[in-house]
PDBQT receptor file of N, H, CA, C and O in Angstrom, charges set to zero:
ATOM      1  N   MET A   1      28.576 -14.597   7.227  1.00  0.00    +0.000 N 
ATOM      2  CA  MET A   1      27.515 -14.540   8.206  1.00  0.00    +0.000 C 
ATOM      3  C   MET A   1      26.510 -13.481   7.792  1.00  0.00    +0.000 C 
ATOM      4  O   MET A   1      26.894 -12.359   7.462  1.00  0.00    +0.000 OA
ATOM      5  N   ASP A   2      25.236 -13.818   7.805  1.00  0.00    +0.000 N 
ATOM      6  H   ASP A   2      24.924 -14.730   8.074  1.00  0.00    +0.000 HD
ATOM      7  CA  ASP A   2      24.182 -12.862   7.498  1.00  0.00    +0.000 C 
ATOM      8  C   ASP A   2      23.920 -11.978   8.708  1.00  0.00    +0.000 C 
ATOM      9  O   ASP A   2      24.057 -12.410   9.852  1.00  0.00    +0.000 OA
ATOM     10  N   VAL A   3      23.545 -10.745   8.441  1.00  0.00    +0.000 N 
ATOM     11  H   VAL A   3      23.434 -10.394   7.512  1.00  0.00    +0.000 HD
ATOM     12  CA  VAL A   3      23.206  -9.812   9.508  1.00  0.00    +0.000 C 
ATOM     13  C   VAL A   3      21.700  -9.599   9.488  1.00  0.00    +0.000 C 
ATOM     14  O   VAL A   3      21.115  -9.359   8.432  1.00  0.00    +0.000 OA
ATOM     15  N   THR A   4      21.083  -9.687  10.642  1.00  0.00    +0.000 N 
ATOM     16  H   THR A   4      21.558  -9.882  11.500  1.00  0.00    +0.000 HD
ATOM     17  CA  THR A   4      19.650  -9.479  10.756  1.00  0.00    +0.000 C 
ATOM     18  C   THR A   4      19.409  -8.237  11.601  1.00  0.00    +0.000 C 
ATOM     19  O   THR A   4      19.887  -8.151  12.732  1.00  0.00    +0.000 OA
ATOM     20  N   ASP A   5      18.675  -7.280  11.059  1.00  0.00    +0.000 N 
ATOM     21  H   ASP A   5      18.287  -7.350  10.140  1.00  0.00    +0.000 HD
ATOM     22  CA  ASP A   5      18.315  -6.081  11.803  1.00  0.00    +0.000 C 
ATOM     23  C   ASP A   5      17.084  -6.383  12.643  1.00  0.00    +0.000 C 
ATOM     24  O   ASP A   5      16.119  -6.963  12.146  1.00  0.00    +0.000 OA
ATOM     25  N   VAL A   6      17.113  -5.998  13.902  1.00  0.00    +0.000 N 
ATOM     26  H   VAL A   6      17.897  -5.527  14.306  1.00  0.00    +0.000 HD
ATOM     27  CA  VAL A   6      15.965  -6.155  14.789  1.00  0.00    +0.000 C 
ATOM     28  C   VAL A   6      15.509  -4.767  15.187  1.00  0.00    +0.000 C 
ATOM     29  O   VAL A   6      16.308  -3.951  15.647  1.00  0.00    +0.000 OA
ATOM     30  N   HIS A   7      14.230  -4.501  15.011  1.00  0.00    +0.000 N 
ATOM     31  H   HIS A   7      13.581  -5.164  14.637  1.00  0.00    +0.000 HD
ATOM     32  CA  HIS A   7      13.654  -3.185  15.307  1.00  0.00    +0.000 C 
ATOM     33  C   HIS A   7      12.444  -3.372  16.205  1.00  0.00    +0.000 C 
ATOM     34  O   HIS A   7      11.815  -4.430  16.193  1.00  0.00    +0.000 OA
ATOM     35  N   GLY A   8      12.121  -2.365  16.970  1.00  0.00    +0.000 N 
ATOM     36  H   GLY A   8      12.632  -1.505  16.980  1.00  0.00    +0.000 HD
ATOM     37  CA  GLY A   8      10.899  -2.420  17.760  1.00  0.00    +0.000 C 
ATOM     38  C   GLY A   8      10.998  -1.587  19.012  1.00  0.00    +0.000 C 
ATOM     39  O   GLY A   8      11.998  -0.914  19.262  1.00  0.00    +0.000 OA
ATOM     40  N   THR A   9       9.948  -1.646  19.786  1.00  0.00    +0.000 N 
ATOM     41  H   THR A   9       9.135  -2.193  19.583  1.00  0.00    +0.000 HD
ATOM     42  CA  THR A   9       9.880  -0.922  21.043  1.00  0.00    +0.000 C 
ATOM     43  C   THR A   9       9.565  -1.918  22.150  1.00  0.00    +0.000 C 
ATOM     44  O   THR A   9       8.957  -2.962  21.913  1.00  0.00    +0.000 OA
ATOM     45  N   VAL A  10       9.987  -1.578  23.363  1.00  0.00    +0.000 N 
ATOM     46  H   VAL A  10      10.481  -0.730  23.556  1.00  0.00    +0.000 HD
ATOM     47  CA  VAL A  10       9.766  -2.449  24.510  1.00  0.00    +0.000 C 
ATOM     48  C   VAL A  10       9.369  -1.587  25.696  1.00  0.00    +0.000 C 
ATOM     49  O   VAL A  10      10.021  -0.588  26.000  1.00  0.00    +0.000 OA
ATOM     50  N   ALA A  11       8.292  -1.984  26.364  1.00  0.00    +0.000 N 
ATOM     51  H   ALA A  11       7.762  -2.795  26.118  1.00  0.00    +0.000 HD
ATOM     52  CA  ALA A  11       7.869  -1.272  27.573  1.00  0.00    +0.000 C 
ATOM     53  C   ALA A  11       8.869  -1.553  28.701  1.00  0.00    +0.000 C 
ATOM     54  O   ALA A  11       9.547  -2.581  28.702  1.00  0.00    +0.000 OA
ATOM     55  N   ASN A  12       8.948  -0.636  29.649  1.00  0.00    +0.000 N 
ATOM     56  H   ASN A  12       8.397   0.199  29.648  1.00  0.00    +0.000 HD
ATOM     57  CA  ASN A  12       9.833  -0.827  30.799  1.00  0.00    +0.000 C 
ATOM     58  C   ASN A  12       9.548  -2.167  31.457  1.00  0.00    +0.000 C 
ATOM     59  O   ASN A  12       8.394  -2.543  31.666  1.00  0.00    +0.000 OA
ATOM     60  N   GLY A  13      10.616  -2.877  31.776  1.00  0.00    +0.000 N 
ATOM     61  H   GLY A  13      11.553  -2.572  31.605  1.00  0.00    +0.000 HD
ATOM     62  CA  GLY A  13      10.492  -4.177  32.418  1.00  0.00    +0.000 C 
ATOM     63  C   GLY A  13      10.482  -5.343  31.448  1.00  0.00    +0.000 C 
ATOM     64  O   GLY A  13      10.609  -6.494  31.867  1.00  0.00    +0.000 OA
ATOM     65  N   PHE A  14      10.330  -5.065  30.143  1.00  0.00    +0.000 N 
ATOM     66  H   PHE A  14      10.227  -4.130  29.803  1.00  0.00    +0.000 HD
ATOM     67  CA  PHE A  14      10.281  -6.126  29.141  1.00  0.00    +0.000 C 
ATOM     68  C   PHE A  14      11.553  -6.181  28.292  1.00  0.00    +0.000 C 
ATOM     69  O   PHE A  14      11.576  -6.834  27.249  1.00  0.00    +0.000 OA
ATOM     70  N   GLU A  15      12.591  -5.508  28.729  1.00  0.00    +0.000 N 
ATOM     71  H   GLU A  15      12.572  -4.977  29.577  1.00  0.00    +0.000 HD
ATOM     72  CA  GLU A  15      13.849  -5.523  27.990  1.00  0.00    +0.000 C 
ATOM     73  C   GLU A  15      14.404  -6.943  27.798  1.00  0.00    +0.000 C 
ATOM     74  O   GLU A  15      14.976  -7.220  26.744  1.00  0.00    +0.000 OA
ATOM     75  N   PRO A  16      14.258  -7.851  28.773  1.00  0.00    +0.000 N 
ATOM     76  CA  PRO A  16      14.744  -9.217  28.554  1.00  0.00    +0.000 C 
ATOM     77  C   PRO A  16      14.075  -9.921  27.366  1.00  0.00    +0.000 C 
ATOM     78  O   PRO A  16      14.678 -10.797  26.746  1.00  0.00    +0.000 OA
ATOM     79  N   VAL A  17      12.846  -9.545  27.055  1.00  0.00    +0.000 N 
ATOM     80  H   VAL A  17      12.356  -8.834  27.559  1.00  0.00    +0.000 HD
ATOM     81  CA  VAL A  17      12.166 -10.136  25.897  1.00  0.00    +0.000 C 
ATOM     82  C   VAL A  17      12.878  -9.701  24.620  1.00  0.00    +0.000 C 
ATOM     83  O   VAL A  17      13.132 -10.522  23.739  1.00  0.00    +0.000 OA
ATOM     84  N   MET A  18      13.199  -8.423  24.520  1.00  0.00    +0.000 N 
ATOM     85  H   MET A  18      12.993  -7.756  25.236  1.00  0.00    +0.000 HD
ATOM     86  CA  MET A  18      13.919  -7.918  23.346  1.00  0.00    +0.000 C 
ATOM     87  C   MET A  18      15.302  -8.559  23.261  1.00  0.00    +0.000 C 
ATOM     88  O   MET A  18      15.752  -8.924  22.175  1.00  0.00    +0.000 OA
ATOM     89  N   ASP A  19      15.979  -8.696  24.404  1.00  0.00    +0.000 N 
ATOM     90  H   ASP A  19      15.614  -8.399  25.286  1.00  0.00    +0.000 HD
ATOM     91  CA  ASP A  19      17.304  -9.319  24.415  1.00  0.00    +0.000 C 
ATOM     92  C   ASP A  19      17.238 -10.748  23.886  1.00  0.00    +0.000 C 
ATOM     93  O   ASP A  19      18.081 -11.150  23.085  1.00  0.00    +0.000 OA
ATOM     94  N   ALA A  20      16.247 -11.515  24.324  1.00  0.00    +0.000 N 
ATOM     95  H   ALA A  20      15.562 -11.188  24.975  1.00  0.00    +0.000 HD
ATOM     96  CA  ALA A  20      16.095 -12.897  23.864  1.00  0.00    +0.000 C 
ATOM     97  C   ALA A  20      15.781 -12.946  22.374  1.00  0.00    +0.000 C 
ATOM     98  O   ALA A  20      16.284 -13.812  21.658  1.00  0.00    +0.000 OA
ATOM     99  N   PHE A  21      14.954 -12.025  21.910  1.00  0.00    +0.000 N 
ATOM    100  H   PHE A  21      14.545 -11.322  22.492  1.00  0.00    +0.000 HD
ATOM    101  CA  PHE A  21      14.602 -11.958  20.488  1.00  0.00    +0.000 C 
ATOM    102  C   PHE A  21      15.855 -11.689  19.654  1.00  0.00    +0.000 C 
ATOM    103  O   PHE A  21      16.073 -12.329  18.626  1.00  0.00    +0.000 OA
ATOM    104  N   GLN A  22      16.669 -10.744  20.104  1.00  0.00    +0.000 N 
ATOM    105  H   GLN A  22      16.491 -10.225  20.940  1.00  0.00    +0.000 HD
ATOM    106  CA  GLN A  22      17.902 -10.413  19.388  1.00  0.00    +0.000 C 
ATOM    107  C   GLN A  22      18.900 -11.570  19.420  1.00  0.00    +0.000 C 
ATOM    108  O   GLN A  22      19.545 -11.866  18.415  1.00  0.00    +0.000 OA
ATOM    109  N   ARG A  23      19.025 -12.225  20.583  1.00  0.00    +0.000 N 
ATOM    110  H   ARG A  23      18.500 -11.984  21.400  1.00  0.00    +0.000 HD
ATOM    111  CA  ARG A  23      19.941 -13.361  20.708  1.00  0.00    +0.000 C 
ATOM    112  C   ARG A  23      19.571 -14.475  19.743  1.00  0.00    +0.000 C 
ATOM    113  O   ARG A  23      20.448 -15.126  19.175  1.00  0.00    +0.000 OA
ATOM    114  N   ASN A  24      18.281 -14.695  19.557  1.00  0.00    +0.000 N 
ATOM    115  H   ASN A  24      17.568 -14.167  20.018  1.00  0.00    +0.000 HD
ATOM    116  CA  ASN A  24      17.819 -15.736  18.649  1.00  0.00    +0.000 C 
ATOM    117  C   ASN A  24      18.414 -15.552  17.261  1.00  0.00    +0.000 C 
ATOM    118  O   ASN A  24      18.833 -16.527  16.636  1.00  0.00    +0.000 OA
ATOM    119  N   PHE A  25      18.457 -14.326  16.773  1.00  0.00    +0.000 N 
ATOM    120  H   PHE A  25      18.116 -13.535  17.280  1.00  0.00    +0.000 HD
ATOM    121  CA  PHE A  25      18.982 -14.068  15.429  1.00  0.00    +0.000 C 
ATOM    122  C   PHE A  25      20.499 -13.997  15.407  1.00  0.00    +0.000 C 
ATOM    123  O   PHE A  25      21.113 -14.267  14.375  1.00  0.00    +0.000 OA
ATOM    124  N   ALA A  26      21.108 -13.641  16.519  1.00  0.00    +0.000 N 
ATOM    125  H   ALA A  26      20.609 -13.421  17.357  1.00  0.00    +0.000 HD
ATOM    126  CA  ALA A  26      22.572 -13.633  16.582  1.00  0.00    +0.000 C 
ATOM    127  C   ALA A  26      23.106 -15.061  16.539  1.00  0.00    +0.000 C 
ATOM    128  O   ALA A  26      24.164 -15.316  15.964  1.00  0.00    +0.000 OA
ATOM    129  N   GLN A  27      22.371 -15.992  17.150  1.00  0.00    +0.000 N 
ATOM    130  H   GLN A  27      21.511 -15.785  17.617  1.00  0.00    +0.000 HD
ATOM    131  CA  GLN A  27      22.805 -17.386  17.211  1.00  0.00    +0.000 C 
ATOM    132  C   GLN A  27      22.424 -18.168  15.964  1.00  0.00    +0.000 C 
ATOM    133  O   GLN A  27      23.180 -19.031  15.518  1.00  0.00    +0.000 OA
ATOM    134  N   ASP A  28      21.257 -17.874  15.397  1.00  0.00    +0.000 N 
ATOM    135  H   ASP A  28      20.643 -17.173  15.759  1.00  0.00    +0.000 HD
ATOM    136  CA  ASP A  28      20.761 -18.644  14.256  1.00  0.00    +0.000 C 
ATOM    137  C   ASP A  28      19.859 -17.735  13.429  1.00  0.00    +0.000 C 
ATOM    138  O   ASP A  28      18.641 -17.728  13.606  1.00  0.00    +0.000 OA
ATOM    139  N   ALA A  29      20.466 -16.969  12.527  1.00  0.00    +0.000 N 
ATOM    140  H   ALA A  29      21.456 -16.975  12.383  1.00  0.00    +0.000 HD
ATOM    141  CA  ALA A  29      19.689 -16.015  11.729  1.00  0.00    +0.000 C 
ATOM    142  C   ALA A  29      18.584 -16.734  10.977  1.00  0.00    +0.000 C 
ATOM    143  O   ALA A  29      18.843 -17.662  10.211  1.00  0.00    +0.000 OA
ATOM    144  N   GLY A  30      17.377 -16.311  11.196  1.00  0.00    +0.000 N 
ATOM    145  H   GLY A  30      17.167 -15.557  11.819  1.00  0.00    +0.000 HD
ATOM    146  CA  GLY A  30      16.229 -16.893  10.514  1.00  0.00    +0.000 C 
ATOM    147  C   GLY A  30      15.814 -16.022   9.344  1.00  0.00    +0.000 C 
ATOM    148  O   GLY A  30      16.530 -15.093   8.968  1.00  0.00    +0.000 OA
ATOM    149  N   VAL A  31      14.675 -16.316   8.778  1.00  0.00    +0.000 N 
ATOM    150  H   VAL A  31      14.094 -17.070   9.084  1.00  0.00    +0.000 HD
ATOM    151  CA  VAL A  31      14.205 -15.555   7.628  1.00  0.00    +0.000 C 
ATOM    152  C   VAL A  31      13.404 -14.337   8.043  1.00  0.00    +0.000 C 
ATOM    153  O   VAL A  31      13.158 -13.452   7.224  1.00  0.00    +0.000 OA
ATOM    154  N   GLY A  32      12.993 -14.277   9.297  1.00  0.00    +0.000 N 
ATOM    155  H   GLY A  32      13.193 -14.996   9.963  1.00  0.00    +0.000 HD
ATOM    156  CA  GLY A  32      12.238 -13.139   9.801  1.00  0.00    +0.000 C 
ATOM    157  C   GLY A  32      11.263 -13.572  10.866  1.00  0.00    +0.000 C 
ATOM    158  O   GLY A  32      10.901 -14.745  10.950  1.00  0.00    +0.000 OA
ATOM    159  N   ALA A  33      10.843 -12.638  11.668  1.00  0.00    +0.000 N 
ATOM    160  H   ALA A  33      11.137 -11.685  11.600  1.00  0.00    +0.000 HD
ATOM    161  CA  ALA A  33       9.902 -12.941  12.738  1.00  0.00    +0.000 C 
ATOM    162  C   ALA A  33       9.296 -11.648  13.241  1.00  0.00    +0.000 C 
ATOM    163  O   ALA A  33       9.817 -10.561  12.991  1.00  0.00    +0.000 OA
ATOM    164  N   ALA A  34       8.193 -11.780  13.949  1.00  0.00    +0.000 N 
ATOM    165  H   ALA A  34       7.770 -12.663  14.152  1.00  0.00    +0.000 HD
ATOM    166  CA  ALA A  34       7.551 -10.631  14.587  1.00  0.00    +0.000 C 
ATOM    167  C   ALA A  34       6.950 -11.093  15.902  1.00  0.00    +0.000 C 
ATOM    168  O   ALA A  34       6.558 -12.252  16.038  1.00  0.00    +0.000 OA
ATOM    169  N   LEU A  35       6.878 -10.193  16.866  1.00  0.00    +0.000 N 
ATOM    170  H   LEU A  35       7.197  -9.252  16.755  1.00  0.00    +0.000 HD
ATOM    171  CA  LEU A  35       6.318 -10.515  18.173  1.00  0.00    +0.000 C 
ATOM    172  C   LEU A  35       5.634  -9.276  18.724  1.00  0.00    +0.000 C 
ATOM    173  O   LEU A  35       6.232  -8.202  18.789  1.00  0.00    +0.000 OA
ATOM    174  N   THR A  36       4.394  -9.431  19.116  1.00  0.00    +0.000 N 
ATOM    175  H   THR A  36       3.909 -10.304  19.064  1.00  0.00    +0.000 HD
ATOM    176  CA  THR A  36       3.668  -8.377  19.828  1.00  0.00    +0.000 C 
ATOM    177  C   THR A  36       3.019  -9.011  21.036  1.00  0.00    +0.000 C 
ATOM    178  O   THR A  36       2.389 -10.062  20.923  1.00  0.00    +0.000 OA
ATOM    179  N   VAL A  37       3.166  -8.383  22.197  1.00  0.00    +0.000 N 
ATOM    180  H   VAL A  37       3.678  -7.529  22.288  1.00  0.00    +0.000 HD
ATOM    181  CA  VAL A  37       2.605  -8.906  23.439  1.00  0.00    +0.000 C 
ATOM    182  C   VAL A  37       1.700  -7.848  24.047  1.00  0.00    +0.000 C 
ATOM    183  O   VAL A  37       2.059  -6.673  24.125  1.00  0.00    +0.000 OA
ATOM    184  N   TYR A  38       0.521  -8.280  24.477  1.00  0.00    +0.000 N 
ATOM    185  H   TYR A  38       0.229  -9.235  24.414  1.00  0.00    +0.000 HD
ATOM    186  CA  TYR A  38      -0.407  -7.405  25.187  1.00  0.00    +0.000 C 
ATOM    187  C   TYR A  38      -0.523  -7.892  26.620  1.00  0.00    +0.000 C 
ATOM    188  O   TYR A  38      -0.701  -9.085  26.867  1.00  0.00    +0.000 OA
ATOM    189  N   GLN A  39      -0.423  -6.969  27.561  1.00  0.00    +0.000 N 
ATOM    190  H   GLN A  39      -0.279  -6.000  27.360  1.00  0.00    +0.000 HD
ATOM    191  CA  GLN A  39      -0.600  -7.295  28.970  1.00  0.00    +0.000 C 
ATOM    192  C   GLN A  39      -1.645  -6.354  29.530  1.00  0.00    +0.000 C 
ATOM    193  O   GLN A  39      -1.466  -5.136  29.513  1.00  0.00    +0.000 OA
ATOM    194  N   HIS A  40      -2.732  -6.912  30.023  1.00  0.00    +0.000 N 
ATOM    195  H   HIS A  40      -2.877  -7.902  30.036  1.00  0.00    +0.000 HD
ATOM    196  CA  HIS A  40      -3.837  -6.114  30.561  1.00  0.00    +0.000 C 
ATOM    197  C   HIS A  40      -4.318  -5.088  29.535  1.00  0.00    +0.000 C 
ATOM    198  O   HIS A  40      -4.647  -3.955  29.887  1.00  0.00    +0.000 OA
ATOM    199  N   GLY A  41      -4.357  -5.492  28.270  1.00  0.00    +0.000 N 
ATOM    200  H   GLY A  41      -4.090  -6.412  27.984  1.00  0.00    +0.000 HD
ATOM    201  CA  GLY A  41      -4.854  -4.635  27.201  1.00  0.00    +0.000 C 
ATOM    202  C   GLY A  41      -3.865  -3.631  26.649  1.00  0.00    +0.000 C 
ATOM    203  O   GLY A  41      -4.192  -2.894  25.719  1.00  0.00    +0.000 OA
ATOM    204  N   ALA A  42      -2.668  -3.585  27.199  1.00  0.00    +0.000 N 
ATOM    205  H   ALA A  42      -2.402  -4.184  27.954  1.00  0.00    +0.000 HD
ATOM    206  CA  ALA A  42      -1.647  -2.637  26.718  1.00  0.00    +0.000 C 
ATOM    207  C   ALA A  42      -0.563  -3.387  25.969  1.00  0.00    +0.000 C 
ATOM    208  O   ALA A  42      -0.112  -4.446  26.405  1.00  0.00    +0.000 OA
ATOM    209  N   ARG A  43      -0.147  -2.833  24.835  1.00  0.00    +0.000 N 
ATOM    210  H   ARG A  43      -0.513  -1.973  24.480  1.00  0.00    +0.000 HD
ATOM    211  CA  ARG A  43       0.941  -3.447  24.062  1.00  0.00    +0.000 C 
ATOM    212  C   ARG A  43       2.251  -3.218  24.798  1.00  0.00    +0.000 C 
ATOM    213  O   ARG A  43       2.551  -2.097  25.207  1.00  0.00    +0.000 OA
ATOM    214  N   THR A  44       3.028  -4.273  24.966  1.00  0.00    +0.000 N 
ATOM    215  H   THR A  44       2.785  -5.185  24.633  1.00  0.00    +0.000 HD
ATOM    216  CA  THR A  44       4.313  -4.177  25.660  1.00  0.00    +0.000 C 
ATOM    217  C   THR A  44       5.430  -4.331  24.632  1.00  0.00    +0.000 C 
ATOM    218  O   THR A  44       5.693  -3.361  23.921  1.00  0.00    +0.000 OA
ATOM    219  N   PRO A  45       6.108  -5.469  24.497  1.00  0.00    +0.000 N 
ATOM    220  CA  PRO A  45       7.128  -5.540  23.461  1.00  0.00    +0.000 C 
ATOM    221  C   PRO A  45       6.491  -5.611  22.082  1.00  0.00    +0.000 C 
ATOM    222  O   PRO A  45       5.449  -6.241  21.903  1.00  0.00    +0.000 OA
ATOM    223  N   ARG A  46       7.108  -4.978  21.131  1.00  0.00    +0.000 N 
ATOM    224  H   ARG A  46       7.955  -4.466  21.276  1.00  0.00    +0.000 HD
ATOM    225  CA  ARG A  46       6.738  -5.113  19.732  1.00  0.00    +0.000 C 
ATOM    226  C   ARG A  46       8.035  -5.131  18.959  1.00  0.00    +0.000 C 
ATOM    227  O   ARG A  46       8.705  -4.105  18.839  1.00  0.00    +0.000 OA
ATOM    228  N   THR A  47       8.394  -6.281  18.437  1.00  0.00    +0.000 N 
ATOM    229  H   THR A  47       7.850  -7.114  18.535  1.00  0.00    +0.000 HD
ATOM    230  CA  THR A  47       9.664  -6.414  17.747  1.00  0.00    +0.000 C 
ATOM    231  C   THR A  47       9.474  -7.080  16.402  1.00  0.00    +0.000 C 
ATOM    232  O   THR A  47       8.483  -7.775  16.175  1.00  0.00    +0.000 OA
ATOM    233  N   ARG A  48      10.425  -6.866  15.516  1.00  0.00    +0.000 N 
ATOM    234  H   ARG A  48      11.229  -6.302  15.701  1.00  0.00    +0.000 HD
ATOM    235  CA  ARG A  48      10.411  -7.552  14.222  1.00  0.00    +0.000 C 
ATOM    236  C   ARG A  48      11.845  -7.633  13.726  1.00  0.00    +0.000 C 
ATOM    237  O   ARG A  48      12.705  -6.844  14.118  1.00  0.00    +0.000 OA
ATOM    238  N   SER A  49      12.079  -8.594  12.866  1.00  0.00    +0.000 N 
ATOM    239  H   SER A  49      11.380  -9.235  12.548  1.00  0.00    +0.000 HD
ATOM    240  CA  SER A  49      13.413  -8.730  12.292  1.00  0.00    +0.000 C 
ATOM    241  C   SER A  49      13.293  -8.834  10.780  1.00  0.00    +0.000 C 
ATOM    242  O   SER A  49      12.273  -9.275  10.250  1.00  0.00    +0.000 OA
ATOM    243  N   CYS A  50      14.324  -8.432  10.117  1.00  0.00    +0.000 N 
ATOM    244  H   CYS A  50      15.152  -8.074  10.548  1.00  0.00    +0.000 HD
ATOM    245  CA  CYS A  50      14.407  -8.514   8.659  1.00  0.00    +0.000 C 
ATOM    246  C   CYS A  50      15.806  -8.971   8.312  1.00  0.00    +0.000 C 
ATOM    247  O   CYS A  50      16.789  -8.405   8.792  1.00  0.00    +0.000 OA
ATOM    248  N   SER A  51      15.901 -10.001   7.472  1.00  0.00    +0.000 N 
ATOM    249  H   SER A  51      15.103 -10.461   7.082  1.00  0.00    +0.000 HD
ATOM    250  CA  SER A  51      17.250 -10.417   7.073  1.00  0.00    +0.000 C 
ATOM    251  C   SER A  51      17.596  -9.806   5.745  1.00  0.00    +0.000 C 
ATOM    252  O   SER A  51      18.691 -10.030   5.228  1.00  0.00    +0.000 OA
TER     253      SER A  51
């Protein structure tokens, strides 16, 4: 089984987004991904994975 490291920061209240991102790689390790979300002009979750 390949291990994928997930790194990033999450604003308060957006922890479920990070959990879903991590679950995605635990269930089906991909080659990599990144996610940045802006809400009202402020960056909230920012995550990335590396296999």
